[in-house]
N, C-alpha and C positions, 0 to 999 in steps of 0.2 A: 432507357433508349429515347423516350420523349424529351428528356432534359437535354440530351445531346442535340436533337433536332431543333429545339427551341434556342439553344445557344448558337447554333449555326445561323438561324434566321436573324437573331439579334445582331450577330457580328456582321452579317450581310447588310442589314438595314443601317447599321452604324457606318459601315464603309460607304454605302450609297449616299447617306446624308452628308458625311464629311467630304466625300468626293465631289458632290454637286455644289456645296456651299462655298468651297474654297475658290473655284474659278469665278463664281459670282462676286465674291469679295474682291478678287483681283480686277475684274472688269470695272467695278465701281471705283476702286482706287485709281485705275488708269484714267478714267474719265476725269476724276478730280485732279490727277497729276497733269493731264493735258490742259485743263482749265487754268491751273496755276502757272504752268509753263507759258501759256498764251499771255497771261498777265505779265510774266517776267519779260517777254519779248517787247512789250510796250513800255517798260520802265527803264530809265537810265539809273544804273546802280554803280556810282563812282567808287564806293567802298567795297564792292564785291560781296555784299551781304547775301545775295541770292546765288552765290557760286555753287552751293550744295544742291540747288534745284535742278537735278539731272533727270530729264524725261526718260532715260533708258532704265532707270530703277523701277522695280516692280510697283512701288507706290510712293507717294510723297511723304509718308509718315516718318521717314528717316531724314527729311530735309530740315535744316535749321529754320526756326521761326514758325514751324508748322506742328500742330499737335493733333493727334488722331484719337478716336475712341477705340474700344476693344475690337470693333469690326473693321479697323483700318480705314475709317472714314474721317475726313478732315472736320474737326470741330473748332479749331482756333488757328488764326493767322495773325501774328503779332510783329508788325514791321513799323511800329510807331516811331522809333528813333533811327531809322535806316538811311535817312537823307536821300530819299528817292525822288525822282521827277519823272514825268511822263503821263500816261493815260491809264485810267481804269478801264476794264473790259467787261462786257456783259456776261462772259463765261463765269464770272464769280458766282452767278446765280446757279451754276451747276453743283456748287458745294452745298448739297441738300441738308447736311447736318451741321453746318457752320453755326456756331453760337457766339463767337467773338471774332471781330475783325478790326484791326487797328493798323491803318495805313495812312501815313501823312505824306501826301504827294503834292509837289508843285506842279499843277496841271497845265498841259497845253490845252486840253479840253477836259471837262469833268468826267464824262463817260464817252467813249469812242465807239462808233458803229463799227462792227468787225466784219462787214461784208467784203472788205478788201483782204481779209485774212481768213484762215480756217474758222468756220463757225461750227462750234460743237453742240449747238442747241438743236 
């Protein structure tokens, strides 16, 4: 009888942990997706390289040129040969687990102040 009670407690705890961690992962991924989408709005993309960067998706981990870790957090953005022009944005700083960033941009300005746009910081 005690084993059945223990099994129910373990199942409940497992459900609680999984149920609470999943929304948290989605929130982090949405913040990162919003940051990358803001970057996209400041870039001229003549070849459509950023076409898969759809902010309505749950997270940016399915976007081309974006790599995520097992927690669905962005760790790599590789746009080195994308022929982009425009401005970088400070929201890149919201990619807390970013380990590799390769963006070659013909800048209008190197870093643009985003006060005239949505500021996610």
